[in-house]
ROSE-4610 file (N, C-alpha, C; in Angstrom, 1 decimal, always signed):
// ROSE-4610
residu = [M/M/M/G/G/G/E/E/E/E/E/E/Q/Q/Q/H/H/H/E/E/E/L/L/L/L/L/L/E/E/E/K/K/K/A/A/A/K/K/K/Q/Q/Q/G/G/G/T/T/T/L/L/L/A/A/A/T/T/T/I/I/I/K/K/K/R/R/R/S/S/S/G/G/G/M/M/M/P/P/P/Q/Q/Q/L/L/L/S/S/S/P/P/P/V/V/V/T/T/T/P/P/P/H/H/H/Y/Y/Y/D/D/D/R/R/R/A/A/A/A/A/A/G/G/G/T/T/T/I/I/I/R/R/R/I/I/I/S/S/S/M/M/M/T/T/T/E/E/E/G/G/G/R/R/R/A/A/A/K/K/K/T/T/T/A/A/A/N/N/N/L/L/L/R/R/R/R/R/R/D/D/D/P/P/P/R/R/R/A/A/A/A/A/A/L/L/L/S/S/S/V/V/V/E/E/E/S/S/S/A/A/A/D/D/D/G/G/G/R/R/R/A/A/A/W/W/W/A/A/A/T/T/T/A/A/A/E/E/E/G/G/G/P/P/P/V/V/V/E/E/E/L/L/L/I/I/I/G/G/G/P/P/P/D/D/D/D/D/D/S/S/S/P/P/P/D/D/D/G/G/G/P/P/P/A/A/A/V/V/V/Q/Q/Q/A/A/A/L/L/L/V/V/V/D/D/D/W/W/W/Y/Y/Y/R/R/R/D/D/D/A/A/A/A/A/A/G/G/G/E/E/E/H/H/H/P/P/P/D/D/D/W/W/W/D/D/D/E/E/E/Y/Y/Y/R/R/R/E/E/E/V/V/V/M/M/M/V/V/V/R/R/R/D/D/D/R/R/R/R/R/R/I/I/I/L/L/L/M/M/M/T/T/T/M/M/M/R/R/R/V/V/V/Q/Q/Q/R/R/R/V/V/V/Y/Y/Y/G/G/G/E/E/E/N/N/N/L/L/L/G/G/G]
num = [1/1/1/2/2/2/3/3/3/4/4/4/5/5/5/6/6/6/7/7/7/8/8/8/9/9/9/10/10/10/11/11/11/12/12/12/13/13/13/14/14/14/15/15/15/16/16/16/17/17/17/18/18/18/19/19/19/20/20/20/21/21/21/22/22/22/23/23/23/24/24/24/25/25/25/26/26/26/27/27/27/28/28/28/29/29/29/30/30/30/31/31/31/32/32/32/33/33/33/34/34/34/35/35/35/36/36/36/37/37/37/38/38/38/39/39/39/40/40/40/41/41/41/42/42/42/43/43/43/44/44/44/45/45/45/46/46/46/47/47/47/48/48/48/49/49/49/50/50/50/51/51/51/52/52/52/53/53/53/54/54/54/55/55/55/56/56/56/57/57/57/58/58/58/59/59/59/60/60/60/61/61/61/62/62/62/63/63/63/64/64/64/65/65/65/66/66/66/67/67/67/68/68/68/69/69/69/70/70/70/71/71/71/72/72/72/73/73/73/74/74/74/75/75/75/76/76/76/77/77/77/78/78/78/79/79/79/80/80/80/81/81/81/82/82/82/83/83/83/84/84/84/85/85/85/86/86/86/87/87/87/88/88/88/89/89/89/90/90/90/91/91/91/92/92/92/93/93/93/94/94/94/95/95/95/96/96/96/97/97/97/98/98/98/99/99/99/100/100/100/101/101/101/102/102/102/103/103/103/104/104/104/105/105/105/106/106/106/107/107/107/108/108/108/109/109/109/110/110/110/111/111/111/112/112/112/113/113/113/114/114/114/115/115/115/116/116/116/117/117/117/118/118/118/119/119/119/120/120/120/121/121/121/122/122/122/123/123/123/124/124/124/125/125/125/126/126/126/127/127/127/128/128/128/129/129/129/130/130/130/131/131/131/132/132/132/133/133/133/134/134/134/135/135/135/136/136/136/137/137/137/138/138/138/139/139/139/140/140/140]
x = [+34.1/+34.0/+34.1/+34.4/+34.6/+33.3/+33.5/+32.4/+31.6/+32.3/+31.6/+30.5/+30.7/+29.6/+28.4/+28.7/+27.5/+26.8/+27.5/+26.8/+26.0/+26.5/+25.8/+24.5/+24.6/+23.4/+22.4/+22.8/+21.9/+21.2/+21.9/+21.3/+20.4/+20.5/+19.9/+18.3/+17.7/+16.3/+15.8/+16.7/+16.4/+17.6/+17.3/+18.3/+17.8/+18.7/+18.3/+18.5/+17.4/+17.4/+17.6/+18.5/+18.8/+18.3/+17.4/+16.9/+17.3/+17.0/+17.4/+16.2/+16.1/+15.0/+15.1/+14.1/+14.1/+15.2/+15.5/+16.5/+17.9/+18.0/+19.4/+19.9/+19.2/+19.6/+19.1/+19.8/+19.3/+18.1/+17.2/+16.1/+16.4/+16.4/+16.7/+15.5/+15.3/+14.0/+14.4/+13.9/+14.1/+13.2/+13.8/+13.1/+13.5/+12.7/+13.0/+13.4/+14.7/+15.2/+15.3/+15.4/+15.7/+16.7/+18.0/+19.1/+19.1/+19.0/+19.1/+20.5/+21.5/+22.8/+23.0/+22.4/+22.5/+21.9/+20.8/+20.2/+20.8/+21.6/+22.2/+21.1/+20.1/+19.0/+18.7/+18.2/+17.6/+16.2/+15.3/+13.9/+13.3/+12.5/+11.9/+10.4/+9.5/+8.1/+7.9/+7.2/+6.9/+5.5/+5.1/+3.8/+3.8/+2.8/+2.6/+2.3/+2.8/+2.6/+3.6/+4.5/+5.6/+6.7/+7.5/+8.6/+9.6/+10.0/+10.9/+10.4/+9.1/+8.5/+8.5/+8.1/+8.1/+9.5/+10.5/+11.9/+12.3/+12.0/+12.5/+11.7/+10.5/+9.8/+10.5/+11.0/+11.7/+13.1/+13.8/+15.3/+15.5/+15.5/+15.5/+16.9/+17.5/+18.8/+18.7/+19.3/+19.2/+20.5/+20.6/+21.6/+21.0/+21.4/+20.9/+22.1/+21.9/+23.0/+22.4/+23.2/+22.9/+24.1/+23.8/+24.8/+24.7/+25.8/+25.7/+25.1/+24.6/+23.9/+24.8/+26.1/+27.0/+27.5/+27.1/+27.5/+28.9/+29.6/+31.0/+31.3/+30.3/+30.4/+29.2/+29.5/+28.4/+28.7/+27.6/+27.7/+26.7/+27.1/+26.2/+26.1/+24.9/+24.7/+24.1/+24.5/+24.0/+23.6/+22.6/+22.3/+21.0/+20.6/+19.4/+18.2/+17.0/+15.9/+14.8/+13.9/+12.6/+11.5/+10.4/+9.2/+8.1/+7.4/+6.2/+5.1/+4.0/+2.8/+2.5/+1.4/+0.5/-0.5/-1.1/-2.1/-3.5/-4.5/-5.9/-6.6/-5.9/-6.4/-5.5/-6.1/-5.3/-4.5/-5.0/-4.4/-3.4/-3.1/-2.3/-0.8/+0.0/+1.4/+2.2/+1.8/+2.6/+2.3/+1.1/+0.7/+1.5/+1.5/+2.3/+3.7/+4.3/+5.7/+5.9/+4.9/+5.0/+4.8/+4.0/+3.9/+5.3/+5.9/+7.2/+8.2/+8.2/+9.2/+8.9/+7.7/+7.4/+7.9/+7.6/+8.0/+9.5/+10.3/+11.7/+12.2/+11.6/+12.1/+11.7/+10.4/+9.9/+9.2/+9.1/+8.4/+6.9/+6.2/+4.8/+3.9/+3.0/+2.0/+0.9/+0.3/-0.8/-2.1/-2.3/-3.5/-3.2/-2.9/-2.5/-3.6/-4.8/-5.9/-6.0/-5.8/-5.8/-4.6/-3.5/-2.2/-2.4/-3.0/-3.2/-4.1/-5.2/-6.2/-5.5/-4.7/-4.0/-3.0/-2.3/-1.4/-2.1/-3.3/-4.1/-4.6/-5.2/-5.7/-4.7/-3.5/-2.4/-1.6/-1.9/-1.2/+0.3/+0.6/+2.0/+2.6/+3.9/+4.8/+6.0/+6.6/+7.8/+8.9/+10.0/+11.2/+12.2/+12.8/+13.9/+15.2/+16.2/+17.5/+18.4/+18.9/+20.0/+21.3/+21.9/+23.1/+24.3/+24.8/+26.0/+27.3/+27.2/+28.3/+28.0/+28.9/+28.8/+30.1/+30.0/+31.2/+30.9/+31.9/+31.6/+32.9/+32.7/+33.9/+33.5/+34.5/+34.3/+35.4/+34.9/+35.8/+36.1/+35.5/+35.6/+36.9]
y = [+37.7/+36.3/+36.0/+34.8/+34.4/+34.4/+34.6/+34.6/+33.3/+32.2/+30.9/+30.8/+31.4/+31.4/+32.3/+33.4/+34.2/+33.5/+32.8/+32.1/+30.9/+30.3/+29.2/+29.7/+30.9/+31.5/+31.9/+32.4/+32.8/+31.6/+30.5/+29.3/+28.5/+28.7/+27.8/+27.9/+26.7/+26.6/+26.1/+25.6/+25.2/+25.6/+25.8/+26.1/+25.9/+26.1/+26.0/+27.3/+27.8/+29.1/+28.8/+29.5/+29.4/+30.7/+30.5/+31.6/+31.3/+32.2/+32.0/+31.8/+30.6/+30.4/+31.2/+31.3/+32.0/+31.5/+30.2/+29.6/+29.9/+30.5/+30.8/+29.8/+28.6/+27.6/+27.9/+27.4/+27.7/+26.8/+27.4/+26.8/+26.7/+25.5/+25.3/+24.9/+25.6/+25.4/+25.3/+24.3/+24.2/+25.4/+26.1/+27.2/+27.2/+28.1/+28.3/+29.8/+30.0/+31.4/+32.0/+33.3/+34.0/+35.1/+35.0/+35.9/+36.9/+38.2/+39.3/+39.9/+39.5/+39.9/+41.4/+42.0/+43.4/+44.2/+43.8/+44.5/+44.1/+43.0/+42.5/+41.9/+41.3/+40.7/+39.3/+38.6/+37.3/+37.4/+36.9/+36.9/+35.5/+35.3/+34.0/+34.2/+33.5/+33.5/+32.5/+32.9/+32.1/+32.3/+31.5/+31.6/+32.1/+33.0/+33.5/+32.3/+32.3/+31.3/+30.2/+30.2/+29.2/+29.6/+28.6/+28.9/+29.9/+29.8/+30.7/+32.1/+32.3/+33.6/+34.2/+33.5/+33.9/+34.3/+33.5/+33.8/+35.1/+35.3/+36.5/+37.7/+37.6/+38.8/+39.2/+38.2/+38.4/+38.9/+38.2/+38.5/+38.5/+39.7/+39.7/+39.5/+38.4/+38.0/+36.6/+36.3/+35.0/+34.7/+33.4/+32.9/+31.9/+31.9/+30.9/+30.2/+28.8/+28.0/+27.2/+27.1/+26.4/+25.5/+24.4/+23.5/+23.3/+22.9/+22.4/+21.1/+20.7/+19.4/+18.2/+18.3/+17.2/+17.3/+18.4/+18.5/+18.9/+19.3/+19.6/+21.1/+21.9/+23.3/+23.8/+24.9/+25.4/+26.9/+27.6/+29.0/+29.4/+30.3/+30.9/+32.4/+32.9/+34.4/+34.7/+35.8/+36.2/+37.7/+38.0/+39.4/+39.7/+40.9/+41.3/+41.1/+40.9/+40.6/+41.6/+41.8/+42.5/+41.6/+41.7/+40.9/+41.9/+41.5/+42.3/+41.3/+41.6/+40.8/+40.2/+39.5/+39.1/+40.2/+40.2/+41.1/+40.5/+41.4/+41.0/+41.2/+41.9/+42.2/+41.6/+41.1/+40.6/+41.7/+43.0/+44.1/+44.9/+44.3/+45.0/+44.9/+45.7/+45.8/+44.5/+43.8/+42.5/+41.5/+41.4/+40.5/+41.0/+42.3/+42.8/+42.4/+42.5/+42.1/+40.7/+39.8/+38.4/+38.1/+38.9/+38.8/+39.2/+40.2/+40.6/+39.6/+39.0/+37.9/+36.7/+36.3/+35.2/+35.4/+36.6/+37.0/+36.9/+37.4/+37.4/+35.9/+35.1/+33.8/+32.8/+32.9/+31.8/+32.3/+33.6/+34.1/+34.4/+34.3/+34.6/+33.4/+33.8/+32.8/+32.7/+31.5/+31.3/+32.0/+32.3/+33.0/+33.9/+35.1/+36.1/+36.3/+36.3/+36.6/+35.4/+34.2/+33.0/+33.1/+33.4/+33.5/+34.5/+35.7/+36.7/+36.3/+35.6/+35.1/+34.0/+33.2/+32.1/+32.8/+33.9/+34.6/+35.1/+35.6/+36.2/+35.0/+34.0/+32.9/+32.1/+31.9/+31.2/+32.1/+33.4/+34.3/+34.3/+34.5/+34.5/+35.8/+35.7/+36.8/+36.8/+37.9/+37.9/+38.4/+37.6/+37.9/+38.4/+39.5/+40.1/+40.2/+39.5/+39.6/+40.5/+41.5/+42.4/+41.7/+41.1/+40.3/+41.1/+40.8/+41.5/+40.7/+39.4/+38.6/+37.3/+36.9/+35.6/+34.9/+33.6/+32.8/+31.4/+30.6/+29.2/+28.5/+27.4/+26.7/+25.8/+25.6/+24.7/+23.6/+22.4/+21.3/+20.5/+21.1/+20.4/+20.5]
z = [+31.3/+31.1/+29.6/+29.2/+27.8/+27.0/+25.8/+24.8/+24.9/+25.2/+25.2/+26.2/+27.4/+28.4/+28.0/+27.4/+26.9/+25.8/+24.9/+23.8/+24.4/+25.4/+26.1/+26.7/+27.4/+28.0/+26.9/+25.8/+24.7/+24.1/+23.9/+23.3/+24.2/+25.5/+26.5/+26.4/+26.4/+26.4/+27.8/+28.6/+30.0/+30.8/+32.1/+33.1/+34.5/+35.4/+36.8/+37.5/+38.1/+38.8/+40.3/+40.9/+42.3/+43.0/+43.9/+44.8/+46.2/+47.1/+48.5/+49.4/+50.1/+51.0/+52.2/+53.0/+54.3/+55.2/+55.1/+56.0/+55.5/+54.3/+53.8/+52.8/+52.8/+51.9/+50.5/+49.4/+48.1/+47.7/+46.9/+46.3/+44.8/+44.2/+42.8/+42.1/+40.9/+40.1/+38.7/+38.0/+36.5/+35.9/+34.9/+34.2/+32.8/+32.0/+30.6/+30.5/+30.4/+30.4/+29.0/+29.0/+27.7/+28.1/+27.5/+27.8/+26.6/+27.0/+26.0/+26.4/+25.6/+25.9/+25.8/+24.7/+24.5/+25.6/+26.2/+27.3/+28.6/+28.7/+29.9/+30.9/+30.3/+31.2/+30.8/+31.8/+31.6/+32.1/+31.3/+31.7/+31.8/+32.8/+33.0/+33.4/+32.8/+33.2/+34.4/+35.4/+36.6/+37.1/+38.1/+38.6/+40.0/+40.3/+41.7/+42.6/+43.8/+44.8/+44.8/+43.9/+43.9/+44.8/+45.2/+46.2/+45.6/+44.3/+43.8/+43.8/+43.5/+43.5/+44.9/+45.9/+47.2/+47.7/+47.3/+47.7/+47.1/+45.8/+45.1/+45.6/+46.1/+46.7/+48.0/+48.7/+50.0/+49.8/+48.9/+48.6/+47.1/+46.5/+45.0/+44.4/+44.7/+44.1/+43.6/+42.4/+41.9/+41.1/+40.8/+39.8/+38.9/+37.7/+36.7/+36.1/+36.1/+35.6/+34.4/+33.4/+32.2/+31.8/+31.0/+30.6/+29.1/+28.5/+27.1/+27.0/+25.8/+25.6/+26.1/+25.9/+26.3/+27.7/+28.4/+29.8/+30.0/+29.0/+29.1/+29.2/+29.1/+29.3/+30.1/+30.9/+31.8/+31.9/+32.2/+32.5/+33.6/+34.4/+35.4/+35.3/+35.5/+35.5/+36.8/+37.4/+38.7/+38.6/+39.5/+39.6/+40.3/+40.5/+41.2/+40.2/+40.8/+39.9/+40.3/+39.3/+39.5/+39.0/+39.7/+39.3/+38.9/+37.8/+37.4/+37.3/+37.9/+37.8/+39.2/+39.2/+38.1/+37.9/+36.7/+36.3/+36.4/+36.7/+36.7/+35.3/+34.4/+33.1/+32.0/+30.9/+29.8/+29.1/+29.4/+28.7/+29.7/+30.8/+31.8/+31.5/+32.1/+31.8/+32.1/+33.1/+33.3/+32.2/+31.7/+30.6/+29.3/+29.1/+27.9/+28.0/+29.2/+29.4/+29.1/+29.5/+29.2/+27.7/+27.0/+25.5/+24.9/+25.3/+24.8/+25.0/+26.3/+26.6/+25.6/+25.4/+24.6/+23.1/+22.6/+21.3/+21.1/+22.1/+22.1/+22.2/+23.0/+23.3/+22.3/+21.8/+20.9/+19.6/+19.4/+18.2/+18.4/+17.4/+17.5/+18.0/+18.8/+19.4/+18.4/+18.2/+17.3/+17.7/+19.0/+19.5/+20.7/+20.4/+21.5/+22.5/+22.1/+23.0/+24.0/+23.6/+24.5/+25.4/+24.8/+25.7/+26.8/+26.5/+27.5/+28.6/+28.2/+29.2/+30.1/+29.5/+30.3/+31.3/+30.9/+31.7/+33.0/+32.8/+33.9/+34.8/+34.1/+34.9/+35.7/+35.1/+35.8/+36.8/+36.8/+37.7/+37.4/+36.1/+35.6/+36.0/+36.2/+36.6/+35.6/+35.3/+34.6/+35.5/+35.6/+36.4/+35.4/+35.7/+34.9/+35.8/+35.5/+36.2/+35.4/+36.1/+35.6/+35.8/+34.8/+34.9/+35.3/+36.4/+36.9/+36.7/+36.7/+36.6/+35.8/+34.9/+34.2/+34.4/+34.7/+34.8/+34.4/+34.2/+33.8/+33.3/+32.6/+32.1/+30.9/+30.1/+28.9/+29.0/+29.3/+29.5/+28.1/+27.1/+25.8/+25.1]
């Protein structure tokens, strides 16, 4: 797929994640993705107990759609996903994965100890999609 779609995925601060409900219908959820093009992954922080999390535990496939600010370009990434977490300890591997995600997506947090405690308290999970296909269009 064209360079434009990969650039759109890299710049996206918001997107729509599609997972598959038990009925087979799509579940759409607004998310904050981080695309690591070199690694071929998209990572998203989510919470245990949400529909998208339950759907991905049952059927670990997803698609992420993002749009340009003017709505004239869009990109979709698809692939299998892995979930890590939640952790019961602020020093656990899932919390460390969430720290790494945050650093890559937003930089340094002002209080990592507090962040780690919130990740445990909120039962946060990190979803990693292995991007297998990217497609989209630029109408600009």
